[in-house]
Structures are given as C-alpha cells and as structure tokens.
N, C-alpha and C positions, 0 to 999 in steps of 0.2 A: 189035232185040229188046226187048220190054217185058214186065214181069211185075208182078203184084200180090202182095205178101207180107202174110200175117196177122201182126199184132203179137204177138211172142212173149211179151209180159208180161201180156196180158189173161187174167185167170182165167176158167175155164169151170166152171160148175156141173156136178156129177157126173151129173145126170140129163138134161143137155142140152148140145149142142154148138152154139155160135154161130159165125158167120162175119162178123166186123165189116169185113173188108177187101173190101167189095163196091163196085161202082161207084155204087150208090144207097144213101145212108144209111138210107133207110126200109126197106131189105131186111135190115138188121142186126137181129137179135132173138134171143131175148128179152133185152133190155138188153145185147145183144151180149156175153153171157157174164158180165156183172156180176150177182152175186147180192146182193139187198138184205138188210140185216140186219133181223131181226125187231124189231118195235117195242119189245117188252118187254126186249130186250137192249141198248137204247140208254140211256145216262145221260150226265150232263154231263161226267163224267170221261173217258169214251171210252178205256178201258184199252188198246185197240188202238193208240192214238196215244201212249201213255206217260203217266205221271202228272205233273201239275204243269206241262205244256207249254202255253204261250199262243201263239195264232196271231192273233193279232189280224188360053231357049237352054240349054245343058247346065250345065256347072260355072260357078258364080257366086261371086264374091268376097263376103265377109261385110261388107256396107256397113251404114250406120246404118239405112237403111230396112228391110233384111232382119232386122236384130236386133230391130226393134220387133214387138210382137204386137198383134193386134186384139182388142178387148174385145167380147163379146157374151153377154148373159144371165148375167153374172157369171163367165164363163169367158174364158180367152185362147186365141186360135188363131193359127196361123202367118200372117205377113204376106206372105211371098214366095209368089207364085202363090195368092193369097188365095182360099179356098173349095174348093180341090182336095181337101184332106184334111179329113174331117168331124169329127175328134175334137180335143179340146183339147190344149194343150201346156203347161199350167200345172203347178204343183208336185204337186197331188193326182193328176193324170193320170200324171205322170212316176213317182210312187211306184207307181201301179198297173202301169205297164209293167215296172218292176223286179220287182214281185211276180210278174207273168206270166212273167218269165225264171226265177224260182225254181220255178214250176210245171213249166216245161219241164225243168228240171234234175231234178225228182222223176220226171217221166214217163220221161226218157231216161237215168236212172241216172247223173246228173252229167256226161253227155256233151254236147258243144256241137252235135253234128250226128249224123245217122243214117248218112250216106254213109261208106263205108270207102275211103280213098284207095289207089290203086295205089302200092306201094312204089317202083316204078320211075319214078313221076311225082311228084316233089317239089312241094309247094305253096309257092310263093314270094310270090305276090301274091293277096290276097283282097279281094273287094268285098262289103260288107254293105249291102244295099239297104234303105232305110227303117229306118235304124239306131236311130231314136228317141233314147233316153238314151245310146246307145252301149255299153250294158252287155255285149252279146254280143261286139262288136268288141274291147272292152277285155279281156274274159276270153280270147278267142282269141289276142289279141296277147300276153298274159301266158303262156299255155300254149305258144305257138309263137314264140319270139323270132327264129327264122330267117325268119319271114314278114312281109311288109309288108301291113298291113291298112288299107283305106280304108272308112270308113263315110259314107254319104250320106243326106241327109234334107232335107225342106222346112223343118224347124225347127232353129234353132241352139240346141239345148237340151243339148248334150253338155258334159261337164266339161272344164276346162282342163288338169288334171294327168293326163297320159296316159303309157302305156308309150312308149318312144322309137320303136317300130315301128308306132304307131297314129296315124292322122290322120283328121280329119273335114272334109267339105265340104258346103255347101248346094247341092243339086242336084235337078233334076226329071227323073226317069228316063223320063218320057213324051216328053221332047224327044230329038232325036238325040244319041247318046252321043259325047263328044269326049275320052275319056280317052287319055292318052299311052301307056299300056301295056295290054296284054291281061292277063287274070286267069287264075289256075289254079283258082280256086274263087269262085263267086258264090252268096251266101247271102241269104235273106230269111225273115222270120217275121211273121205277122199283118199281111200287106199287103193282104188282101182288102178290097174297098171303096175302094182307093186308085187303081186304074187303070181307064181306059176300055177299053183294048185289051191284054189279056194276050198275045194272039198277037204283037202288035208288040213287046211287052216281051221275050218269049222269043226272038224273031228277033234283036233287038239283043244280048241276052245271049249268044246263040250266036256272033255275029260278034265279040264282045269276050272270048271265052274262047280260051285257047291250045288247040291240038290235044290231045285227051285230058283237057281240063279238065272240072271238075264244076260242076253247079248243084244247089242244094237249096232248096226253098221249103216252108214249113209254114204252114197257114192253117186258121182256123175256118170252118165252113160252117153257115149258119142255114137254117131255124129250129132250135130246140132239139128233141132227140129224146127219145122215151120208148117202151119196148117192152112194157110190162105194163099199160097202161091207167090208170096212176095220175096222168097229166096230163090233167085234165078239158078237154073241148073249149072250155068257156066260161071257162077260167082266164085270169087276167091274164098269167101267164108265157107261155102259148101265144099269146095275142093279141100280146104284146110282140114275140116272136120273129118272128111273121108280119109285123108292121108294120115292123120294122127292115129285113127282107128286101125288102118291097114298096117302101119308100122308096128303098133303094139301087138297086133295079131301075129305078125311075122316072128316076133321074139317071144311069143307065148305068154304075154302079159296083157291080154286084151282090155281095151278101155270101155268095153260094154259088159264087163264081168258082173255088174250088179243085176243084170237081167236074170241071172241064174242063182242069185243068193238064196232066194226063197226055197227053191227046190233043193239046193245043197244043204240048207239048214234042216229041212225035213229029213233028208238022207242021213244026216249026222245024228238024228234022234231028237231034235228040238220040237217043242209043241207050242201051241198058242201063237203061231206065227202071224204077224200083221205087217202088211206092206203099204207104204204111202208113196205116192208119186207126186212130186211137186215140180213146178216149172220156174226157172230163173230166166227172165227175159234178158236178151243180149244187150239191150239198151232201154231207154225210157219210153218205148213205144206204147205200153199199155195205158189205158184210160184210168184204170183203178189206181188211186194214190199209193196204196201199199206196194203194188207191183211196179208202179212207175219208179218209186224210190229204190226198190230192190233191183230193178233193171239198171238204174243209174250206177249203183254201187257195183253191180256185177260187171258192167261195162268197164268201170275203172279197174276192177280186178283182172279182167281178161286182157284189155288193151295194154295195161301197164306190165302185165306178166307174160305177154304173148311170146316174146323171144325165149324166155326161160322154159315155157311150156312146150316149145316147139324144137329147140335147138338139138337135143340129143336124138330125138326120134327122126328128124330130117337128116342130120349129118351122119349119124351112126348107121341108121337103117336104110334110108332112102338115098344115102350117099350124095346129098346136096352139099355144096360149098356154103360157108356162112354168108358169102355175098349173095348167092342165089336165094337163100332163105330170107335174108333181111329185105331184099327187093320184093319178094313175094308177100311178106308180112305187111308191107306198106298198103297193099290192096286189101288184105284181110282186115286190117284196122279200119280202113274206110268203110267196109261193109258192116263191121261191128258198130260203128258210130252212126250208120244210116238208119234213121227212125222209120223210113219207108219199108225196111226189111223187118218183118215181124217174126224174128227167130228167137229161139230159147234153148237152154240146155236142160235136160231132164235129170232130176235128182231123185233117186230111190232110197228110201229109208225103211229098213226091215228090222223088226225086233222080234225076239222069241224067248222062250223059257226052257230051261232044263227040267224035266219032270222031277217032282219031289221024291 
C-alpha cells in the first residue's frame, strides 16, 4: 500500500487551495500555497524574523590514499572512487552541509526524520547513507543512546569526537553491501546526483533491513520551481537550474531522481510508502514567517555554496571555463537574492517499511 501525503505545515492562501504533494512538481501551484509578501511590506529588519537576528568494493579501511583529497579549480574533492560525487568536501562546503541540516530542522520542527516508528519495533541499528559531515548521525546518536548509528560516505570528513554509539566508515553504497548486521532504519538526505541506479540501491537497502525495518530518503529535485510567472524564461536562475539538471542527466546521475523514489521503493518490495513534498523558498519572499525564515537560510545556503554546487557539473560536463562559470554565477546570485522572483526548490521526502 502506498500513499502520498500533503505536508501539514504548508500555509494556504485564503483565496486558493494548493496541492504540493503531487507526482509532478510542475503541477503544484500557485506557489504551492505559499503567499508572497507585498514588496512594500519588506524591509531590512524583517520583523517576522525577529529584531536584531543575524543569519548570515564495499566497506574500506581509512588508509592514507583515502584520506587525501584531490584539488581541482581551487576546491577539494574526495579521492576514494574519484569523480563519483560531483561536489567538494572542503571546509566551505562542509559548512554549507551543516547549514542545510539546520534548514531541515526548521522545516521538520526540530525532528530528525518524518517516519514514525512502530513502538513494537525498536530501532537498534541505524545506517546513515551519504553522511557527509556526520551531523545527522551524531544528532541521532545523541537523541537515541540505545541505538548504534553507522554513517557512511566517500569522504573522510567526519569529526573524531563522537557519541560512543556513533561510528563512521568510508564506503561506496553502489558496490555490493557487506555489512555484518542488518539495520532497523536506513536514512539518507540530499543524495540525488550521487547514484547511477537508485533501483539497485533500494534493492540492496531492502535486503539489509530487518523485517519491519524502515527507510527514509529526502532529496531536492531540479530545476527550480515558480508558480506565479515571476521567474523570467531568460533569467540566469532558470538557466542555471536547467543546466545543472541537464549536466547530471548526461552523466547518468540525474538531479531529479527523487521523483522516481516512490515507484522504485514499491518495485523493491517496500510497503506503507508515504511521500511528502515541501518547498524551500529561494529567498525571503514568502509572507508566512516560518517560510520567510526558511527562505532566508536557504538563500544563504545556495548563494554561499553556489560555486561548489556548480563547478564540476559546468566544467566537467558542459566544458565551461572557471572564468565563464564565475561570471555567469554573478547573475544567478542576483536572481537568488531578488525577492520579486518567487522561486523555490522542491524537497521530496519518502519513507517506507520492509514487510515483517
């Protein structure tokens, strides 16, 4: 049995009812229930945010070759399975990943996941796939000392000081899984663009879950959305979103993979599949205070991390020079900061259960 739930948090304007939890992001409109604040109501203080706030093979041992990072265009990238993951692993990107975790906390009211576990099925072992800086795994381990949490990633960028129930390994989940234990919960966030075959991934996850165990994945889908015509067809932001998607499709790791997660989970054998579709505004254009704050943080995340998010896709796939790219990104950043453009990125969160 599978269902699609509409996010309970999304505000709906009085004169219109939107339905963001559709199978097609383009079908969500107008602004999927988000009402833009009138231009003459905006000021630098943004009272809705509060006064004075500023936002500015499988498992592999960690050897010296894995610990090294590759330099390219002034950024560093993972050395193990070089080239599989297209985003940097340097300090500025790691800061962006931690800020991204904060945005999720805002969106999900400080909860670490959407799935509600069966009280009769305790969660003892957790796998965090693509753990990145490890911030989610560490937070989960702190909140659940009774559970053992394993975070895996291609990059050894996780901290050394950890809760006693949290460990990290360098691993490539596209290879056959060789874990010694099955898991009660498999979790992943922002993994789109990382895998060639999500069907194979979900099949392996299914086999490595205990009966009655859960899986949850949350991912962005490109290109950027807009429902009220304020994103011009010839805008740099629209072109950027379309070009990162086309580049990812050319290399077989599409940035719209989350659209198909629900179907692929069904094909892998999962049941009780639930999908949520949430919107992260590109900037502080929404009237609703929660989404205004979320949009402000998301703008900081995107604008500050735009070069790292774009560099490999544009230089490796579209064959742009770094100079061409950086000149283009100047206009993309302007569009991202323009509150007259009511754009957003779509986040899909899907959780499911392995039959008991």
